[in-house]
C-alpha positions in Angstrom: -11.6 32.7 20.3 -11.2 29.1 21.7 -13.1 26.5 21.2 -13.8 23.6 23.8 -14.4 20.3 23.2 -14.9 17.1 26.2 -12.7 14.3 25.5 -15.8 12.5 24.0 -15.9 15.1 21.4 -13.1 15.2 20.7 -13.0 11.3 20.2 -15.4 11.6 17.6 -14.3 14.4 15.6 -10.8 12.5 15.4 -12.9 8.8 14.4 -14.9 10.9 12.0 -11.8 12.3 10.2 -10.0 8.9 9.9 -13.1 8.0 8.0 -14.7 5.4 11.1 -18.4 5.5 11.0 -19.4 5.3 7.5 -21.5 2.5 6.6 -20.5 0.8 3.0 -23.0 -1.1 1.3 -22.0 -4.0 -1.6 -18.4 -4.0 -3.3 -15.9 -1.3 -2.7 -15.1 0.0 -5.9 -11.5 1.6 -7.1 -13.1 5.4 -6.5 -14.0 4.9 -2.6 -11.1 3.3 -2.2 -8.8 5.8 -3.4 -11.4 8.5 -1.6 -10.8 6.6 1.7 -6.5 6.9 0.9 -6.9 10.5 0.1 -8.5 11.4 3.0 -6.4 9.6 5.5 -3.1 11.3 2.9 -0.9 9.0 3.4 -0.3 5.0 4.2 2.6 3.9 6.6 4.3 1.0 4.9 5.5 -1.6 7.2 8.0 -5.4 6.5 6.2 -7.4 9.0 3.9 -9.8 7.5 2.8 -11.7 10.4 -1.3 -10.5 9.8 -0.7 -8.6 6.4 1.6 -6.2 5.1 0.4 -2.9 7.3 -0.5 -0.7 4.7 -3.1 -3.1 3.2 -5.2 -3.1 6.8 -6.3 0.6 7.2 -8.6 0.6 4.0 -10.1 -2.9 5.5 -10.9 -1.7 9.1 -12.9 1.4 7.9 -14.3 -0.4 4.5 -14.2 -3.4 5.3 -14.4 -6.5 2.1 -12.5 -4.6 -0.4 -9.9 -6.1 -3.1 -6.1 -5.8 -2.1 -5.5 -5.7 -5.7 -7.5 -2.5 -6.0 -4.5 -0.7 -3.4 -2.0 -2.5 -5.5 -3.2 -1.0 -8.9 -3.6 2.6 -7.2 -0.1 2.4 -5.8 2.1 0.4 -8.3 0.0 -0.2 -11.4 -0.3 1.2 -14.9 -0.2 5.1 -15.3 -4.0 5.0 -15.8 -4.9 3.5 -12.4 -2.1 4.6 -10.7 -3.0 7.3 -7.5 -0.3 6.9 -4.8 3.6 7.0 -5.0 5.9 6.5 -2.3 8.1 8.2 -0.3 9.0 9.0 3.1 5.6 10.6 4.4 5.4 8.8 7.9 7.8 6.9 7.8 8.2 4.9 4.3 4.6 5.5 3.3 2.2 5.7 0.2 0.6 8.7 -0.1 -1.7 10.5 -3.0 -0.3 12.1 -6.3 -1.1 15.4 -5.1 1.2 15.5 -2.4 4.1 15.2 -4.4 4.5 18.9 -5.2 4.3 19.4 -1.5 7.3 17.4 -0.8 9.7 18.3 -3.6 11.2 20.6 -0.8 12.3 17.6 1.4 13.7 15.5 -1.7 16.1 19.1 -2.0 16.6 19.0 1.4 18.0 15.1 1.4 19.8 16.0 -1.8 21.4 18.7 0.1 22.7 16.0 3.4 19.8 17.3 5.1 16.6 15.3 6.9 18.3 12.3 6.0 20.5 10.1 8.7 23.7 10.7 9.2 25.1 7.6 7.6 23.3 8.3 4.4 23.9 12.0 4.0 27.8 11.2 4.6 27.8 8.2 1.6 25.8 11.2 -0.7 29.1 13.5 -0.3 31.4 10.4 -0.7 30.5 8.0 -3.3 29.2 10.4 -5.7 31.0 7.8 -7.9 28.7 4.8 -7.1 25.3 7.0 -6.7 25.8 8.2 -10.4 26.9 4.5 -11.8 23.1 3.7 -10.5 21.4 6.2 -11.4 22.7 5.5 -15.1 22.2 1.9 -14.4 18.4 3.2 -13.6 18.4 5.1 -17.0 19.7 2.7 -19.5 17.4 -0.2 -17.9 14.4 1.0 -16.4 13.1 -0.3 -12.9 15.5 -2.2 -11.4 15.6 -3.9 -7.6 18.8 -3.2 -5.4 19.5 -7.0 -6.0 20.4 -6.6 -9.5 22.6 -4.1 -9.1 24.5 -5.4 -6.1 28.5 -6.2 -6.8 29.0 -7.4 -3.2 30.0 -11.2 -3.3 29.4 -11.8 0.1 25.8 -12.6 1.2 23.4 -10.0 2.7 23.6 -9.8 6.7 20.9 -8.6 9.0 18.6 -5.7 7.8 20.5 -2.5 7.1 23.0 -4.5 5.8 23.0 -2.6 2.7 25.3 -3.2 -0.6 26.8 0.3 -1.9 24.1 0.0 -5.2 21.2 -0.2 -2.3 22.5 2.8 0.2 23.1 4.9 -3.5 19.6 3.7 -4.5 18.0 4.6 -1.1 20.1 8.2 -1.0 18.7 9.0 -4.5 15.2 8.2 -3.4 15.4 9.7 -0.9 16.7 12.9 -3.4 13.8 12.6 -5.7 15.9 11.3 -8.1 14.1 7.9 -8.5 11.2 6.8 -7.5 9.5 3.3 -6.9 7.6 2.2 -10.3 6.6 -1.3 -8.4 7.4 -4.4 -6.0 8.4 -7.6 -6.5 7.3 -9.6 -3.6 8.5 -7.1 -1.1 11.2 -5.8 -3.1 11.4 -2.1 -4.3 11.6 -1.5 -7.9 13.0 2.0 -8.8 12.7 3.7 -11.5 13.4 7.5 -13.4 10.2 10.1 -11.8 9.5 10.7 -15.3 8.3 7.5 -16.0 6.4 7.2 -13.2 5.1 10.2 -11.7 2.3 12.2 -14.1 4.4 15.1 -16.3 1.9 17.6 -14.7 2.9 17.1 -11.6 6.7 16.9 -12.4 6.2 20.2 -14.5 5.1 22.0 -11.7 6.9 25.1 -10.1 8.4 23.8 -6.9 6.3 25.3 -3.9 8.3 27.5 -1.6 9.1 25.5 1.5 6.6 27.4 3.9 3.8 27.4 1.9 4.5 23.5 1.1 4.5 23.0 5.0 1.4 25.0 5.6 -0.1 22.3 3.1 0.5 19.5 4.9 -0.2 20.8 7.8 -3.6 21.1 6.7 -3.8 17.8 5.4 -3.3 16.5 8.9 -5.8 18.6 10.4 -7.8 17.2 8.0 -7.2 13.7 8.4 -6.5 14.0 12.5 -9.8 15.8 13.3 -8.3 17.7 16.4 -4.7 17.7 16.8 -2.0 19.3 19.4 1.1 21.1 17.1 3.2 18.0 17.9 0.7 15.7 16.3 0.3 17.6 12.8 3.6 17.9 12.8 4.2 14.1 13.2 1.7 13.4 10.6 4.2 14.2 7.7 7.0 13.8 10.1 7.7 17.8 9.8 10.7 19.3 11.9 9.3 20.8 15.3 10.8 24.4 14.3 9.1 24.5 10.7 5.7 23.1 12.6 5.9 25.7 15.2 6.3 28.4 12.5 3.9 27.0 10.6 1.1 26.7 12.9 1.5 30.0 14.4 1.1 31.5 10.4 -1.9 29.3 9.9 -3.5 30.5 13.0 -3.0 34.1 12.9 -4.5 34.0 9.1 -7.3 31.9 10.4 -6.8 28.7 8.6 -6.3 27.0 12.0 -8.7 27.1 14.9 -7.3 27.2 18.6 -9.0 24.1 20.5 -9.3 23.6 24.1 -9.5 19.9 24.6 -10.6 18.5 28.2 -7.8 16.7 29.7 -5.5 17.9 27.5 -2.6 20.2 28.5 -1.2 21.3 25.2 -3.5 23.8 23.0 -5.3 21.5 20.2 -6.2 22.5 16.8 -9.1 22.2 13.8 -10.1 23.1 10.7 -12.9 25.5 11.0 -15.6 24.8 13.2 -16.2 21.4 13.9 -18.8 18.9 12.7 -19.1 16.9 15.7 -21.2 13.1 15.1 -23.2 12.3 17.5 -22.3 8.6 17.6 -19.4 6.7 16.2 -20.5 3.1 15.9 -17.8 1.2 14.4 -16.1 -2.1 15.1 -12.8 -2.9 13.8 -9.0 -4.5 14.5 -6.2 -2.0 14.2 -3.1 -2.1 12.2 -0.1 -1.2 14.8 0.9 1.6 11.9 -3.0 2.5 11.4 -2.7 6.4 11.6 -5.3 7.0 14.1 -3.1 5.2 17.0 0.3 5.6 15.3 0.7 8.7 17.7 1.4 6.6 21.2 1.2 9.5 23.4 -2.0 10.9 21.2 -3.7 7.7 21.5 -3.5 7.6 25.0 -4.8 11.4 25.4 -7.7 10.3 23.3 -8.5 7.0 24.3 -6.5 6.5 27.5 -5.1 3.7 26.0 -1.2 3.4 26.3 0.0 1.1 23.4 3.6 -0.5 22.6 4.2 -2.4 19.6 6.9 -5.2 21.0 8.0 -7.0 17.8 11.5 -5.9 19.1 10.7 -6.9 22.7 12.5 -10.6 23.5 9.8 -12.5 24.0 10.4 -13.4 27.9 9.7 -9.3 28.2 6.6 -9.0 26.1 3.4 -7.9 27.9 1.0 -8.5 25.6 2.5 -10.4 22.4 4.5 -10.3 19.1 2.2 -8.4 17.1 -1.1 -6.7 18.6 -3.7 -5.4 17.4 -5.9 -3.3 19.4 -9.8 -3.3 18.9 -11.7 -0.5 18.2 -15.5 -0.7 19.5 -17.5 2.3 18.6 -15.9 4.8 20.6 -13.4 3.1 22.5 -10.2 0.7 22.4 -11.4 -2.2 24.3 -8.8 -5.2 23.7 -5.1 -5.7 22.3 -5.7 -9.4 20.0 -2.2 -10.8 19.5 -2.8 -12.4 15.8 -0.9 -14.4 13.6 -2.3 -15.1 9.6 -0.9 -18.8 9.8 -1.1 -19.3 5.6 0.1 -23.1 5.6 -2.5 -24.2 8.2 -5.3 -21.5 6.3 -6.1 -20.2 9.5 -6.3 -16.8 11.8 -4.4 -17.4 14.4 -5.7 -15.8 17.9 -2.6 -16.3 20.3 -4.1 -13.9 22.9 -6.8 -11.2 23.9 -6.2 -8.9 26.6 -9.5 -6.7 27.7 -9.1 -3.1 28.8 -12.0 -3.8 31.4 -13.0 -7.2 33.5 -15.4 -8.1 30.5 -16.6 -7.5 27.6 -20.5 -6.7 26.8 -22.3 -9.0 24.8 -21.9 -6.5 22.1 -18.6 -6.0 22.1 -17.9 -9.5 22.5 -20.0 -10.5 19.3 -18.4 -7.4 17.6 -15.0 -9.0 18.2 -15.9 -12.2 17.1 -17.4 -10.9 13.9 -14.3 -8.9 13.2 -11.9 -11.7 13.5 -14.2 -14.1 11.3 -14.2 -11.1 8.8 -10.6 -10.4 8.8 -10.0 -14.0 8.4 -12.4 -14.2 5.1 -10.6 -11.4 4.1 -7.4 -13.0 4.3 -8.5 -16.1 2.5 -7.8 -18.2 5.6 -10.8 -21.1 6.1 -10.7 -20.7 9.9 -10.0 -18.7 13.0 -8.0 -20.9 15.9 -8.2 -19.4 19.3 -5.6 -20.1 21.8 -6.6 -22.7 25.0 -6.4 -19.0 27.1 -8.6 -17.5 24.7 -11.4 -19.5 24.6 -12.8 -18.9 27.9 -13.9 -15.6 26.4 -16.3 -17.5 24.1 -15.5 -15.3 21.0 -16.9 -18.1 18.5 -20.1 -19.0 20.1 
């Protein structure tokens, strides 16, 4: 039997699964932060720091004011505090430690030259001398950054102009032979997995590839609420062929239920009989890399909101701005806000606000104003500055 959902029901189910609509009272403790990240199952990491590093924002969008240092401890802190690890989940990601065994097959494939881009796979075949030398250096010296190993005399060029040692570290990281022990600024510090990942996880027998992929797809379904096969696949970036086979198996065994969603051309899937909230009341600014919206086609299907990041678009060709955060108000995406943390000036600068409809309701306008003030306060910025074209919206009263 195929379940049927209206588009509004699908939106509420997706928002609830992603952790929106839950009121946090008082200070946000480690356990609440950890539970939220485990609910999401992955935080995408991105180097752009126009507002704040992207992996910090999803928890703030859902929980409000938490201490970013707590996330650092969960990701890169002492062993007793560490609950996350870095790997290729949805792009470069922070993932709950319990997912480590579910990604061993991906590491093995990478070691065999599969699932990584061509130049890195080629390096793994042709430059075993550098790879072995770098791995030995990590064994002997402990957590190392690529800069401390580079033998290149010339200055590094633009992005992806890696030294041989950096390329070797990235190959070893993809293959699971090193992992990220911490960060210095934004630079990864690589170490052996046995010095970072708990022994009970490393000692587990490797799961069959098919079973690991099924479990990842079920984690995707939990995090998304309702999703197409492509949505499920994209969450942990599985191959299309693998995903389609695994989803069919999960449907056959009853672990996934087919769902027809109003307006969707492709079938949806969910875990068991869905419990759909009667309404979602939540306002938040969203990172461009938030798992609610990172699949742009899904965002259009759910919210009727076409979103593209314009960081790499020449300024003259940008439509909305350099670093634009969608504004979620209750169950809709109502605006696009071009923001920058101007740290030297101590202010959150609002360069543009583009509305999805002619005007914001008074409630939505106040919610957006509160969201801007709240974000500035969390970032330790003293003021919110509005560009002249934004002031007419009356956001700051």
